[in-house]
C-alpha positions, 0 to 999 in steps of 0.5 A: 723138640718136635717129632713126627711119626713115620710108619714102617709101612711106607717102605712097602707102600706101592706109590712110595715104591714107584718113586725114584730111588736115591743112589747109595748114600749114608743119609738115606741109609741112616733114615732107613735104619731108623724107620725101616721094616727091619727095626724092632720094638726095642729102640735102635736095635736092628737084627739084619745082615748087610745082604738083606738091607742092600736088597731091600734098598735096591742098592749094589753091595759095594754101594751099600758098604760104602754108605755103611762105612761112612756111618761107622766113621761118624763117631765121637766128634763134637763130644759125643760119647757114642758113634752114630751106628754100631754093628756086629756083622758076624751076628747080623746085629746093628744098633743106633745108640741115640734112638732110645733118647728120642723114642722113650717108652711111654710106660714101664709096661712097654719095657716089659713087652721088650722081653721076648724081642730081647731074647731074640737078639743074637748073643755077642759082645755088642748085645752087652753094650746095647744093654748098658746104653739102653739103661743109660738112656732110660736112666737119664729120663726116668728112674721108674723106666730104668728100674723096670728095664733092669727088672725085666730085661736080663743083663747079658753075661760077659762074653768069653770070646776075645774082644774085637776092640783094641783096648777099653770100651769107647762105646760106653760112658768113658771114665776120666782119662787124659784126652790124648789117650781117649782120642787115640782109643777112639781113632783105633776103634773107628779104624777097627769098625771101618775094617769090618766093612772095607772091601777085601780080597778075602771077602770076595772069596769066602763071604762077608760073614766068614771074613768078619769072623776071621777079622775077629782073630788078630793072629789071622793077619787078614787086616795086614793083607787088606788093601784099599780099592782104588777106583773101578777096574778098567773096562773090557774094550774088546769087540766081544765085550762091546757087542755084549754091552750093546745087546744088554742095553737093547734087551734092557729097553725091550724089557722096560717097554714090556714092564711099562705096558704091564704097570701102565706107567709112562717112561717118566714114571718107570725108569731104571735105577742102579739096583734094578738095573744090576738085578736085571743084568744078573737075571738076564745072564742067569735066566735069559731074555726069553724067560724074563719076557715070559715072566712079565707076560705071566704077570699081566693077570696079577694085580699085585705085580702091577703096583709092586714096583720095579724091584719086584719085577726083577726079583727072583720071587717076581720072576718065579711067580710070573713064569709059573703063571705063564706056564699055567696059562700056556698049558691051559691054552694048549688044552683048550685049542685041542679040545676045541679042534676035536670038538668041532671036527677039525680033520687035521687035529683029529688025525694028529690024535689018531682019531681018523 
């Protein structure tokens, strides 16, 4: 096999970040999980929640979940013993089972360095499965690596919590059993995984993590209540809603013109993408256009912001930094004008300060 090294730094590179971004899709998400900054020194282990991953990609949550559901559904076809991706949303833990096969440690000393990172992996049922899969992957390549792994990386204790799987363990090497039963268990497991990321009424009101915890209790009845979403809700056709959409579009064009002026990029080089546009709409609704325009004005003297990309300019951190610089500049300009007026003998300003 042929391999290419990809630095995780690429996802923070200013030129790379200025490139057009893809719409939410499973292939791009899988490549990000393989090479993104959330990866750890242990192959395939990612400690991150869906919100942070979606924000980093600039994707709306709904689009991220749809792409992630597709990865979870890619399971045991063509004789594979493990799914493409495994996840425990409650523990914010994701695992790519095949990663250790294609990213073997160069020596047993590398495995020793995993010890600290392994201690930070959240304790859950998936953690125990990861240990087994890593050992299998190392054993298939080198007995020395496998022995060092068993010596350095503590095997998790069996979880006392109820299992989230209906029966069996299709994530590990399956024991010989009738094909019909094995396929049935695999289908049940995929349905259970998909249910964790399926849009639910409860998830909207209680939050994703709490929802995942409730799904883990079969008696909760959440899965029975779940109904698949069927398309987008109908658009509000009222005159007020239409007027708001027109105003929103106009404000977006005005803000984008200012952003291009700040970054020195043309209309072809800096354009809206789905994630940035949704972030702008949220910021416009919560802060107002005046604050957003002031933030861009405040960032004119900030060299980092000029190359950080569109996602930074519409982020909370970027806007907060811009407003802080704008307020500091406005205060300094006001004091400077007053000092100049008083120092040059401006009669009006002196009268305003009570000096005449």
